[in-house]
Backbone and ligand atoms as CSV (ligand in chain L), in Angstrom:
chain,resi,resn,atom,element,x,y,z
A,1,MET,N,N,137.540,100.871,82.255
A,1,MET,CA,C,136.552,101.586,83.052
A,1,MET,C,C,137.243,102.528,84.016
A,2,ASN,N,N,136.691,103.718,84.117
A,2,ASN,CA,C,137.271,104.717,84.998
A,2,ASN,C,C,136.644,104.635,86.383
A,3,ALA,N,N,137.050,103.676,87.124
A,3,ALA,CA,C,136.442,103.495,88.446
A,3,ALA,C,C,136.884,104.633,89.361
A,4,LYS,N,N,135.975,105.066,90.187
A,4,LYS,CA,C,136.253,106.090,91.174
A,4,LYS,C,C,137.336,105.547,92.112
A,5,GLU,N,N,138.171,106.432,92.571
A,5,GLU,CA,C,139.210,105.969,93.490
A,5,GLU,C,C,138.557,105.381,94.749
A,6,LEU,N,N,138.980,104.198,95.089
A,6,LEU,CA,C,138.316,103.500,96.189
A,6,LEU,C,C,138.939,103.894,97.527
A,7,ASN,N,N,138.426,104.993,98.051
A,7,ASN,CA,C,138.929,105.475,99.338
A,7,ASN,C,C,138.083,104.877,100.467
A,8,LEU,N,N,138.757,104.108,101.299
A,8,LEU,CA,C,138.047,103.355,102.336
A,8,LEU,C,C,137.245,104.259,103.279
A,9,ASP,N,N,137.840,105.403,103.661
A,9,ASP,CA,C,137.126,106.277,104.594
A,9,ASP,C,C,135.856,106.835,103.968
A,10,THR,N,N,135.963,107.213,102.684
A,10,THR,CA,C,134.777,107.744,102.003
A,10,THR,C,C,133.707,106.670,101.904
A,11,ILE,N,N,134.120,105.463,101.584
A,11,ILE,CA,C,133.171,104.359,101.461
A,11,ILE,C,C,132.470,104.119,102.806
A,12,LYS,N,N,133.253,104.145,103.870
A,12,LYS,CA,C,132.670,103.939,105.206
A,12,LYS,C,C,131.683,105.050,105.553
A,13,THR,N,N,132.031,106.279,105.153
A,13,THR,CA,C,131.137,107.407,105.430
A,13,THR,C,C,129.806,107.225,104.707
A,14,ILE,N,N,129.880,106.756,103.464
A,14,ILE,CA,C,128.639,106.531,102.702
A,14,ILE,C,C,127.815,105.440,103.384
A,15,LEU,N,N,128.473,104.361,103.753
A,15,LEU,CA,C,127.748,103.243,104.377
A,15,LEU,C,C,127.129,103.652,105.709
A,16,ALA,N,N,127.795,104.575,106.405
A,16,ALA,CA,C,127.307,104.990,107.725
A,16,ALA,C,C,125.973,105.718,107.633
A,17,THR,N,N,125.628,106.205,106.439
A,17,THR,CA,C,124.388,106.970,106.305
A,17,THR,C,C,123.215,106.111,105.833
A,18,VAL,N,N,123.464,104.844,105.539
A,18,VAL,CA,C,122.384,103.995,105.021
A,18,VAL,C,C,121.390,103.708,106.145
A,19,PRO,N,N,120.110,104.046,105.945
A,19,PRO,CA,C,119.132,103.816,107.010
A,19,PRO,C,C,118.716,102.349,107.105
A,20,ASP,N,N,118.252,101.968,108.274
A,20,ASP,CA,C,117.693,100.631,108.441
A,20,ASP,C,C,116.307,100.633,107.792
A,21,PRO,N,N,115.998,99.630,106.968
A,21,PRO,CA,C,114.699,99.641,106.284
A,21,PRO,C,C,113.494,99.555,107.232
A,22,GLU,N,N,113.680,98.931,108.376
A,22,GLU,CA,C,112.544,98.776,109.292
A,22,GLU,C,C,112.426,99.920,110.280
A,23,VAL,N,N,113.541,100.464,110.671
A,23,VAL,CA,C,113.539,101.580,111.620
A,23,VAL,C,C,114.373,102.687,110.982
A,24,PRO,N,N,113.775,103.437,110.027
A,24,PRO,CA,C,114.576,104.374,109.217
A,24,PRO,C,C,115.233,105.489,110.016
A,25,VAL,N,N,114.822,105.654,111.260
A,25,VAL,CA,C,115.451,106.683,112.075
A,25,VAL,C,C,116.886,106.260,112.446
A,26,LEU,N,N,117.148,104.969,112.348
A,26,LEU,CA,C,118.483,104.452,112.652
A,26,LEU,C,C,119.249,104.148,111.369
A,27,THR,N,N,120.545,104.389,111.410
A,27,THR,CA,C,121.370,103.957,110.282
A,27,THR,C,C,121.923,102.566,110.608
A,28,LEU,N,N,122.450,101.918,109.569
A,28,LEU,CA,C,123.036,100.596,109.800
A,28,LEU,C,C,124.194,100.705,110.783
A,29,GLN,N,N,124.842,101.874,110.760
A,29,GLN,CA,C,125.942,102.086,111.706
A,29,GLN,C,C,125.423,102.168,113.139
A,30,ASP,N,N,124.279,102.871,113.339
A,30,ASP,CA,C,123.692,102.962,114.687
A,30,ASP,C,C,123.360,101.563,115.205
A,31,LEU,N,N,122.915,100.711,114.291
A,31,LEU,CA,C,122.542,99.355,114.681
A,31,LEU,C,C,123.767,98.483,114.945
A,32,GLY,N,N,124.892,98.911,114.414
A,32,GLY,CA,C,126.121,98.140,114.604
A,32,GLY,C,C,126.191,96.887,113.747
A,33,ILE,N,N,125.526,96.890,112.598
A,33,ILE,CA,C,125.530,95.656,111.799
A,33,ILE,C,C,126.558,95.655,110.666
A,34,ILE,N,N,127.188,96.814,110.405
A,34,ILE,CA,C,128.281,96.803,109.432
A,34,ILE,C,C,129.538,96.392,110.196
A,35,ARG,N,N,129.989,95.186,109.953
A,35,ARG,CA,C,131.104,94.661,110.744
A,35,ARG,C,C,132.451,95.011,110.163
A,36,ASP,N,N,132.531,95.077,108.832
A,36,ASP,CA,C,133.828,95.266,108.219
A,36,ASP,C,C,133.677,95.810,106.805
A,37,VAL,N,N,134.578,96.696,106.437
A,37,VAL,CA,C,134.603,97.212,105.065
A,37,VAL,C,C,136.052,97.147,104.603
A,38,GLU,N,N,136.284,96.547,103.454
A,38,GLU,CA,C,137.637,96.421,102.930
A,38,GLU,C,C,137.631,96.720,101.441
A,39,VAL,N,N,138.776,97.118,100.930
A,39,VAL,CA,C,138.944,97.205,99.479
A,39,VAL,C,C,140.094,96.281,99.129
A,40,ILE,N,N,139.799,95.242,98.372
A,40,ILE,CA,C,140.832,94.290,97.980
A,40,ILE,C,C,140.787,94.155,96.461
A,41,ASP,N,N,141.929,94.440,95.810
A,41,ASP,CA,C,142.009,94.388,94.344
A,41,ASP,C,C,140.873,95.187,93.695
A,42,ASN,N,N,140.678,96.400,94.187
A,42,ASN,CA,C,139.652,97.296,93.629
A,42,ASN,C,C,138.224,96.785,93.763
A,43,VAL,N,N,138.011,95.858,94.671
A,43,VAL,CA,C,136.654,95.394,94.919
A,43,VAL,C,C,136.305,95.751,96.360
A,44,ILE,N,N,135.139,96.383,96.508
A,44,ILE,CA,C,134.692,96.729,97.861
A,44,ILE,C,C,134.034,95.498,98.468
A,45,LYS,N,N,134.479,95.141,99.645
A,45,LYS,CA,C,133.900,93.984,100.331
A,45,LYS,C,C,133.303,94.467,101.647
A,46,VAL,N,N,132.016,94.235,101.804
A,46,VAL,CA,C,131.322,94.702,103.005
A,46,VAL,C,C,130.804,93.475,103.761
A,47,THR,N,N,131.138,93.406,105.042
A,47,THR,CA,C,130.653,92.301,105.866
A,47,THR,C,C,129.582,92.816,106.808
A,48,LEU,N,N,128.432,92.186,106.748
A,48,LEU,CA,C,127.291,92.582,107.572
A,48,LEU,C,C,126.904,91.433,108.488
A,49,THR,N,N,126.406,91.767,109.652
A,49,THR,CA,C,125.793,90.758,110.516
A,49,THR,C,C,124.315,91.092,110.575
A,50,PRO,N,N,123.467,90.206,110.040
A,50,PRO,CA,C,122.028,90.509,110.051
A,50,PRO,C,C,121.523,90.631,111.480
A,51,THR,N,N,120.490,91.420,111.655
A,51,THR,CA,C,119.951,91.620,112.997
A,51,THR,C,C,119.232,90.353,113.433
A,52,TYR,N,N,117.952,90.281,113.222
A,52,TYR,CA,C,117.240,89.097,113.645
A,52,TYR,C,C,117.368,88.038,112.572
A,53,MET,N,N,117.696,86.848,112.986
A,53,MET,CA,C,117.845,85.731,112.065
A,53,MET,C,C,116.555,85.570,111.270
A,54,GLY,N,N,116.709,85.518,109.956
A,54,GLY,CA,C,115.528,85.326,109.119
A,54,GLY,C,C,114.661,86.563,109.026
A,55,CYS,N,N,115.181,87.677,109.512
A,55,CYS,CA,C,114.414,88.913,109.423
A,55,CYS,C,C,114.306,89.279,107.943
A,56,PRO,N,N,113.096,89.549,107.459
A,56,PRO,CA,C,112.955,89.861,106.032
A,56,PRO,C,C,113.720,91.117,105.636
A,57,ALA,N,N,114.107,91.909,106.612
A,57,ALA,CA,C,114.832,93.141,106.298
A,57,ALA,C,C,116.234,92.860,105.770
A,58,THR,N,N,116.748,91.661,106.020
A,58,THR,CA,C,118.131,91.381,105.630
A,58,THR,C,C,118.363,91.590,104.135
A,59,ALA,N,N,117.438,91.106,103.314
A,59,ALA,CA,C,117.578,91.276,101.862
A,59,ALA,C,C,117.516,92.750,101.495
A,60,ALA,N,N,116.625,93.474,102.156
A,60,ALA,CA,C,116.491,94.905,101.886
A,60,ALA,C,C,117.776,95.635,102.272
A,61,ILE,N,N,118.370,95.230,103.375
A,61,ILE,CA,C,119.608,95.872,103.836
A,61,ILE,C,C,120.724,95.659,102.812
A,62,ARG,N,N,120.830,94.427,102.317
A,62,ARG,CA,C,121.873,94.132,101.320
A,62,ARG,C,C,121.703,95.026,100.097
A,63,LYS,N,N,120.457,95.173,99.664
A,63,LYS,CA,C,120.195,95.966,98.469
A,63,LYS,C,C,120.523,97.444,98.731
A,64,MET,N,N,120.173,97.912,99.925
A,64,MET,CA,C,120.421,99.328,100.235
A,64,MET,C,C,121.908,99.634,100.315
A,65,VAL,N,N,122.676,98.697,100.833
A,65,VAL,CA,C,124.132,98.876,100.910
A,65,VAL,C,C,124.700,98.941,99.491
A,66,SER,N,N,124.267,98.015,98.653
A,66,SER,CA,C,124.702,97.986,97.255
A,66,SER,C,C,124.329,99.286,96.554
A,67,ASP,N,N,123.052,99.657,96.677
A,67,ASP,CA,C,122.548,100.837,95.984
A,67,ASP,C,C,123.274,102.110,96.425
A,68,ALA,N,N,123.544,102.220,97.737
A,68,ALA,CA,C,124.190,103.434,98.248
A,68,ALA,C,C,125.548,103.620,97.580
A,69,LEU,N,N,126.289,102.526,97.413
A,69,LEU,CA,C,127.628,102.623,96.811
A,69,LEU,C,C,127.529,102.878,95.311
A,70,ILE,N,N,126.598,102.190,94.665
A,70,ILE,CA,C,126.443,102.367,93.219
A,70,ILE,C,C,126.022,103.812,92.910
A,71,GLU,N,N,125.066,104.323,93.695
A,71,GLU,CA,C,124.617,105.701,93.489
A,71,GLU,C,C,125.739,106.711,93.700
A,72,ALA,N,N,126.659,106.390,94.587
A,72,ALA,CA,C,127.779,107.298,94.846
A,72,ALA,C,C,128.872,107.127,93.793
A,73,GLY,N,N,128.647,106.259,92.828
A,73,GLY,CA,C,129.596,106.100,91.733
A,73,GLY,C,C,130.609,104.989,91.924
A,74,TYR,N,N,130.368,104.177,92.932
A,74,TYR,CA,C,131.285,103.062,93.179
A,74,TYR,C,C,130.761,101.797,92.516
A,75,PRO,N,N,131.652,100.857,92.250
A,75,PRO,CA,C,131.173,99.587,91.686
A,75,PRO,C,C,130.399,98.793,92.730
A,76,LYS,N,N,129.590,97.880,92.238
A,76,LYS,CA,C,128.776,97.026,93.111
A,76,LYS,C,C,129.690,96.284,94.092
A,77,PRO,N,N,129.409,96.395,95.374
A,77,PRO,CA,C,130.289,95.730,96.340
A,77,PRO,C,C,129.982,94.235,96.447
A,78,GLU,N,N,130.952,93.520,96.957
A,78,GLU,CA,C,130.687,92.121,97.316
A,78,GLU,C,C,130.236,92.134,98.768
A,79,LEU,N,N,129.118,91.468,99.022
A,79,LEU,CA,C,128.578,91.481,100.383
A,79,LEU,C,C,128.753,90.122,101.040
A,80,TYR,N,N,129.178,90.178,102.271
A,80,TYR,CA,C,129.361,88.940,103.044
A,80,TYR,C,C,128.517,89.029,104.293
A,81,GLU,N,N,128.112,87.888,104.766
A,81,GLU,CA,C,127.376,87.849,106.025
A,81,GLU,C,C,128.208,87.119,107.052
A,82,LYS,N,N,128.264,87.720,108.218
A,82,LYS,CA,C,128.977,87.079,109.308
A,82,LYS,C,C,127.924,86.792,110.372
A,83,LEU,N,N,127.680,85.525,110.618
A,83,LEU,CA,C,126.581,85.171,111.527
A,83,LEU,C,C,127.044,84.977,112.970
A,84,PHE,N,N,128.346,84.812,113.152
A,84,PHE,CA,C,128.869,84.631,114.502
A,84,PHE,C,C,129.996,85.617,114.729
A,85,PRO,N,N,130.055,86.305,115.850
A,85,PRO,CA,C,129.022,86.251,116.889
A,85,PRO,C,C,127.720,86.860,116.377
A,86,ALA,N,N,126.624,86.364,116.880
A,86,ALA,CA,C,125.322,86.850,116.442
A,86,ALA,C,C,125.104,88.277,116.937
A,87,TRP,N,N,124.388,89.024,116.122
A,87,TRP,CA,C,124.070,90.399,116.482
A,87,TRP,C,C,123.209,90.415,117.737
A,88,THR,N,N,123.449,91.374,118.580
A,88,THR,CA,C,122.544,91.573,119.711
A,88,THR,C,C,122.213,93.071,119.768
A,89,THR,N,N,121.122,93.361,120.435
A,89,THR,CA,C,120.717,94.765,120.541
A,89,THR,C,C,121.753,95.578,121.333
A,90,ASP,N,N,122.663,94.876,122.033
A,90,ASP,CA,C,123.729,95.591,122.745
A,90,ASP,C,C,124.645,96.330,121.765
A,91,TRP,N,N,124.624,95.927,120.498
A,91,TRP,CA,C,125.485,96.578,119.501
A,91,TRP,C,C,124.913,97.904,119.029
A,92,ILE,N,N,123.669,98.171,119.358
A,92,ILE,CA,C,123.100,99.467,118.985
A,92,ILE,C,C,123.862,100.534,119.771
A,93,THR,N,N,124.340,101.546,119.068
A,93,THR,CA,C,125.159,102.564,119.725
A,93,THR,C,C,124.282,103.424,120.651
A,94,ASP,N,N,124.920,104.115,121.578
A,94,ASP,CA,C,124.177,104.991,122.488
A,94,ASP,C,C,123.425,106.051,121.685
A,95,GLU,N,N,124.067,106.527,120.623
A,95,GLU,CA,C,123.427,107.509,119.766
A,95,GLU,C,C,122.169,106.898,119.139
A,96,GLY,N,N,122.275,105.645,118.735
A,96,GLY,CA,C,121.137,104.948,118.146
A,96,GLY,C,C,119.993,104.818,119.140
A,97,LYS,N,N,120.330,104.513,120.390
A,97,LYS,CA,C,119.288,104.374,121.424
A,97,LYS,C,C,118.588,105.710,121.670
A,98,GLU,N,N,119.372,106.778,121.662
A,98,GLU,CA,C,118.797,108.122,121.828
A,98,GLU,C,C,117.824,108.429,120.693
A,99,LYS,N,N,118.238,108.069,119.459
A,99,LYS,CA,C,117.389,108.335,118.294
A,99,LYS,C,C,116.077,107.562,118.395
A,100,LEU,N,N,116.150,106.308,118.854
A,100,LEU,CA,C,114.938,105.500,119.004
A,100,LEU,C,C,113.966,106.193,119.940
A,101,LYS,N,N,114.499,106.651,121.058
A,101,LYS,CA,C,113.671,107.283,122.074
A,101,LYS,C,C,112.995,108.532,121.527
A,102,LYS,N,N,113.771,109.334,120.792
A,102,LYS,CA,C,113.210,110.552,120.210
A,102,LYS,C,C,112.112,110.226,119.215
A,103,PHE,N,N,112.230,109.057,118.612
A,103,PHE,CA,C,111.273,108.629,117.603
A,103,PHE,C,C,110.042,107.978,118.266
A,104,GLY,N,N,110.071,107.878,119.593
A,104,GLY,CA,C,108.936,107.304,120.313
A,104,GLY,C,C,108.989,105.792,120.441
A,105,ILE,N,N,110.163,105.217,120.210
A,105,ILE,CA,C,110.329,103.771,120.391
A,105,ILE,C,C,111.228,103.559,121.606
A,106,ALA,N,N,110.748,102.740,122.561
A,106,ALA,CA,C,111.575,102.475,123.728
A,106,ALA,C,C,112.772,101.640,123.301
A,107,PRO,N,N,114.009,102.098,123.600
A,107,PRO,CA,C,115.191,101.331,123.192
A,107,PRO,C,C,115.313,100.033,123.980
A,108,PRO,N,N,116.005,99.046,123.419
A,108,PRO,CA,C,116.146,97.773,124.110
A,108,PRO,C,C,116.951,97.912,125.396
A,109,ASN,N,N,116.597,97.126,126.374
A,109,ASN,CA,C,117.402,97.048,127.586
A,109,ASN,C,C,118.624,96.194,127.286
A,110,PRO,N,N,119.676,96.324,128.084
A,110,PRO,CA,C,120.825,95.433,127.863
A,110,PRO,C,C,120.373,93.975,127.947
A,111,SER,N,N,120.907,93.141,127.050
A,111,SER,CA,C,120.435,91.756,127.005
A,111,SER,C,C,120.941,90.964,128.206
A,112,THR,N,N,121.987,91.477,128.882
A,112,THR,CA,C,122.449,90.812,130.090
A,112,THR,C,C,122.016,91.673,131.268
A,113,GLY,N,N,122.051,91.111,132.455
A,113,GLY,CA,C,121.657,91.914,133.605
A,113,GLY,C,C,120.324,91.443,134.135
A,114,SER,N,N,119.403,92.366,134.228
A,114,SER,CA,C,118.121,92.041,134.839
A,114,SER,C,C,117.387,90.933,134.088
A,115,GLY,N,N,117.675,90.796,132.800
A,115,GLY,CA,C,117.018,89.756,132.021
A,115,GLY,C,C,115.571,90.073,131.720
A,116,MET,N,N,115.156,91.282,132.009
A,116,MET,CA,C,113.779,91.684,131.762
A,116,MET,C,C,113.671,92.222,130.354
A,117,ASN,N,N,112.990,91.465,129.492
A,117,ASN,CA,C,112.861,91.941,128.122
A,117,ASN,C,C,111.611,92.797,128.000
A,118,LYS,N,N,111.690,93.941,128.632
A,118,LYS,CA,C,110.583,94.889,128.543
A,118,LYS,C,C,111.155,96.296,128.633
A,119,PRO,N,N,110.411,97.272,128.165
A,119,PRO,CA,C,110.965,98.631,128.180
A,119,PRO,C,C,111.175,99.138,129.593
A,120,LYS,N,N,112.208,99.938,129.763
A,120,LYS,CA,C,112.510,100.502,131.068
A,120,LYS,C,C,111.473,101.565,131.412
A,121,ALA,N,N,111.096,102.339,130.411
A,121,ALA,CA,C,110.151,103.425,130.663
A,121,ALA,C,C,109.476,103.845,129.371
A,122,CYS,N,N,108.365,104.516,129.500
A,122,CYS,CA,C,107.665,105.085,128.356
A,122,CYS,C,C,108.586,106.115,127.698
A,123,PRO,N,N,108.806,106.019,126.380
A,123,PRO,CA,C,109.715,106.974,125.736
A,123,PRO,C,C,109.148,108.391,125.689
A,124,LEU,N,N,107.862,108.532,125.958
A,124,LEU,CA,C,107.228,109.850,125.863
A,124,LEU,C,C,107.243,110.600,127.189
A,125,CYS,N,N,106.873,109.902,128.275
A,125,CYS,CA,C,106.792,110.616,129.556
A,125,CYS,C,C,107.705,110.017,130.619
A,126,GLU,N,N,108.497,108.982,130.263
A,126,GLU,CA,C,109.448,108.373,131.191
A,126,GLU,C,C,108.781,107.577,132.313
A,127,SER,N,N,107.470,107.403,132.264
A,127,SER,CA,C,106.814,106.621,133.301
A,127,SER,C,C,107.213,105.157,133.164
A,128,GLU,N,N,107.383,104.493,134.328
A,128,GLU,CA,C,107.724,103.070,134.274
A,128,GLU,C,C,106.472,102.219,134.366
A,129,ASN,N,N,105.338,102.874,134.369
A,129,ASN,CA,C,104.053,102.215,134.523
A,129,ASN,C,C,103.495,101.857,133.131
A,130,THR,N,N,103.974,100.738,132.583
A,130,THR,CA,C,103.589,100.375,131.220
A,130,THR,C,C,103.055,98.951,131.183
A,131,GLU,N,N,102.291,98.647,130.158
A,131,GLU,CA,C,101.812,97.270,130.008
A,131,GLU,C,C,101.968,96.844,128.551
A,132,VAL,N,N,102.142,95.527,128.365
A,132,VAL,CA,C,102.312,95.015,127.013
A,132,VAL,C,C,100.936,94.881,126.356
A,133,VAL,N,N,100.841,95.286,125.114
A,133,VAL,CA,C,99.593,95.153,124.360
A,133,VAL,C,C,99.700,93.956,123.430
A,134,SER,N,N,100.846,93.854,122.775
A,134,SER,CA,C,101.059,92.751,121.850
A,134,SER,C,C,102.552,92.491,121.749
A,135,GLN,N,N,102.932,91.206,121.694
A,135,GLN,CA,C,104.351,90.884,121.581
A,135,GLN,C,C,104.895,91.257,120.208
A,136,PHE,N,N,104.000,91.476,119.259
A,136,PHE,CA,C,104.444,91.835,117.919
A,136,PHE,C,C,103.885,93.185,117.514
A,137,GLY,N,N,104.773,94.116,117.266
A,137,GLY,CA,C,104.356,95.438,116.809
A,137,GLY,C,C,104.301,95.449,115.296
A,138,SER,N,N,104.725,96.572,114.701
A,138,SER,CA,C,104.670,96.700,113.242
A,138,SER,C,C,105.626,95.722,112.577
A,139,THR,N,N,106.656,95.285,113.290
A,139,THR,CA,C,107.555,94.262,112.780
A,139,THR,C,C,107.804,93.279,113.902
A,140,ALA,N,N,108.320,92.105,113.551
A,140,ALA,CA,C,108.575,91.072,114.553
A,140,ALA,C,C,109.639,91.499,115.558
A,141,CYS,N,N,110.436,92.489,115.193
A,141,CYS,CA,C,111.521,92.917,116.071
A,141,CYS,C,C,111.041,93.822,117.201
A,142,LYS,N,N,109.780,94.240,117.129
A,142,LYS,CA,C,109.295,95.166,118.141
A,142,LYS,C,C,108.016,94.632,118.771
A,143,SER,N,N,107.749,95.051,119.974
A,143,SER,CA,C,106.458,94.714,120.562
A,143,SER,C,C,105.744,96.001,120.943
A,144,LEU,N,N,104.438,95.865,121.096
A,144,LEU,CA,C,103.611,97.051,121.322
A,144,LEU,C,C,103.260,97.169,122.805
A,145,TYR,N,N,103.490,98.349,123.342
A,145,TYR,CA,C,103.189,98.624,124.745
A,145,TYR,C,C,102.255,99.822,124.843
A,146,ARG,N,N,101.711,99.981,126.055
A,146,ARG,CA,C,100.914,101.169,126.307
A,146,ARG,C,C,101.369,101.729,127.641
A,147,CYS,N,N,101.455,103.042,127.686
A,147,CYS,CA,C,101.831,103.698,128.926
A,147,CYS,C,C,100.556,103.906,129.738
A,148,LEU,N,N,100.588,103.515,131.008
A,148,LEU,CA,C,99.389,103.635,131.831
A,148,LEU,C,C,99.241,105.039,132.413
A,149,ASP,N,N,100.276,105.865,132.249
A,149,ASP,CA,C,100.164,107.233,132.747
A,149,ASP,C,C,99.739,108.212,131.659
A,150,CYS,N,N,100.519,108.259,130.552
A,150,CYS,CA,C,100.123,109.213,129.507
A,150,CYS,C,C,99.175,108.563,128.499
A,151,LYS,N,N,98.881,107.268,128.695
A,151,LYS,CA,C,97.912,106.530,127.875
A,151,LYS,C,C,98.350,106.326,126.427
A,152,GLU,N,N,99.564,106.716,126.111
A,152,GLU,CA,C,100.005,106.587,124.725
A,152,GLU,C,C,100.561,105.181,124.458
A,153,PRO,N,N,100.202,104.640,123.299
A,153,PRO,CA,C,100.847,103.381,122.910
A,153,PRO,C,C,102.255,103.684,122.386
A,154,PHE,N,N,103.156,102.762,122.545
A,154,PHE,CA,C,104.502,102.954,121.974
A,154,PHE,C,C,105.096,101.595,121.670
A,155,GLU,N,N,106.108,101.604,120.825
A,155,GLU,CA,C,106.761,100.355,120.476
A,155,GLU,C,C,108.033,100.184,121.282
A,156,TYR,N,N,108.342,98.945,121.556
A,156,TYR,CA,C,109.562,98.617,122.275
A,156,TYR,C,C,110.424,97.762,121.353
A,157,PHE,N,N,111.642,98.189,121.159
A,157,PHE,CA,C,112.589,97.447,120.337
A,157,PHE,C,C,113.112,96.312,121.206
A,158,LYS,N,N,112.644,95.100,120.932
A,158,LYS,CA,C,112.948,93.975,121.802
A,158,LYS,C,C,114.440,93.697,121.873
A,159,CYS,N,N,114.904,93.383,123.067
A,159,CYS,CA,C,116.324,93.057,123.155
A,159,CYS,C,C,116.531,91.630,122.717
A,160,HIS,N,N,117.723,91.359,122.312
A,160,HIS,CA,C,117.972,90.145,121.568
A,160,HIS,C,C,119.441,89.790,121.656
L,1,ZN,ZN,ZN,103.918,107.731,128.967
């Protein structure tokens, strides 16, 4: 078999573009869940840390990582899960947080510090005058809020 040359940097670049199935505005890289990529004996080994434990997106993420490499002409990678240390929203990159905000989702607050698991401000008008509508938004990872100033509902990516 004429396998494509397994260049680690190229492989990492491909993986960096894979979107998160639940929040497609973010890539897996923005989320910080790709922990390690290696090529050992011509086999690509990718280590992922799932976001929320038992999140149904985990299976989708594995498939998307596999598919991205296969579509780029690489052999099916071996996927590993690393559960410790557990993923936290602190691993979301600053760029990822900016993207969330632009998408109208309030980014998670740091999990340490104030300990307030609520949005800092409305992502649309920056007002801090918000109220929770539901602890569960479109997915279990987000909750639904409403801004009391611009009256717009928005989702908050819960910190974890
Ligand atoms: Zn607002």
